[in-house]
FIRO-908786 format. One record per residue (C-alpha): residue in one letter; x, y, z. Coordinates in nm, 3 decimals, decimal comma. Example, Ala and Ser with C-alpha at 12.3 -4.5 7.8 and 13.67 -1.06 7.14 Angstrom:
<pts>
  rest     east    north       up
     a    1,230   -0,450    0,780
     s    1,367   -0,106    0,714
</pts>
This chain:
<pts>
  rest     east    north       up
     m    8,006    9,069   11,401
     n    7,768    9,282   11,123
     e    7,661    9,035   10,825
     h    7,508    9,177   10,482
     h    7,377    8,916   10,144
     v    7,553    9,078    9,954
     t    7,425    8,952    9,560
     m    7,734    8,940    9,203
     a    7,693    9,154    8,952
     a    7,733    8,972    8,561
     n    8,002    9,246    8,524
     g    8,145    9,056    8,864
     r    8,113    9,394    9,064
     i    7,989    9,330    9,479
     v    7,830    9,624    9,666
     v    7,969    9,769    9,938
     p    7,631    9,849   10,129
     s    7,600   10,181   10,207
     q    7,586   10,183   10,651
     i    7,933    9,946   10,541
     r    8,083   10,215   10,360
     s    8,030   10,446   10,596
     n    8,096   10,299   10,886
     l    8,479   10,279   10,746
     g    8,437   10,599   10,601
     m    8,521   10,419   10,246
     e    8,507   10,738   10,039
     k    8,421   10,725    9,638
     g    8,761   10,589    9,431
     g    8,919   10,501    9,725
     g    9,236   10,231    9,752
     f    9,128    9,925    9,897
     v    9,362    9,611    9,891
     m    9,188    9,262    9,897
     t    9,374    8,957   10,016
     v    9,168    8,615   10,036
     d    9,289    8,357   10,360
     e    9,380    7,992   10,321
     s    8,995    7,932   10,406
     g    8,894    8,136   10,090
     t    8,707    8,388   10,270
     i    8,816    8,751   10,102
     h    8,933    9,036   10,346
     l    8,894    9,379   10,174
     e    9,051    9,638   10,348
     p    9,089    9,968   10,350
     l    9,492   10,114   10,211
     r    9,543   10,419   10,419
     n    9,455   10,136   10,664
     v    9,730    9,872   10,494
     i    9,991   10,178   10,447
     a    9,979   10,258   10,886
     r   10,022    9,911   10,986
     v   10,362    9,863   10,742
     q   10,455   10,152   10,877
     d   10,446   10,068   11,229
     e   10,559    9,742   11,168
     v   10,940    9,906   10,966
     r   10,911   10,175   11,322
     g   11,055    9,843   11,532
     y   11,322    9,857   11,312
     i   11,413   10,195   11,347
     p   11,662   10,196   11,686
     d   11,484   10,530   11,920
     d   11,767   10,758   11,791
     v   11,738   10,773   11,438
     d   11,575   11,022   11,274
     l   11,569   10,947   10,928
     v   11,413   11,208   10,785
     d   11,759   11,431   10,937
     d   11,961   11,182   10,769
     l   11,862   11,210   10,441
     s   11,852   11,574   10,388
     a   12,205   11,557   10,544
     q   12,263   11,239   10,241
     r   12,118   11,502   10,012
     r   12,269   11,792   10,146
     k   12,631   11,652   10,067
     e   12,544   11,510    9,727
     a   12,490   11,810    9,583
     a   12,763   11,976    9,743
     d   12,978   11,751    9,581
     e   12,854   11,761    9,258
</pts>
């Protein structure tokens, strides 16, 4: 584990060291999810990672023979034809 000492500014901002930003592909304006666990430890995770993890979890509930895109497209076409 890489450990870095950081300091919080008066306005509450903490700077993520450039080496960490570079290694993790963090970009200016990027989205992040911050969580605090039971022990008070702060976790900062790029939003793209959170989205990918949730997508993987949801895939587990969808049968292999189901194509949600095709099903939604067919439903939309039917609704449009019924109007």
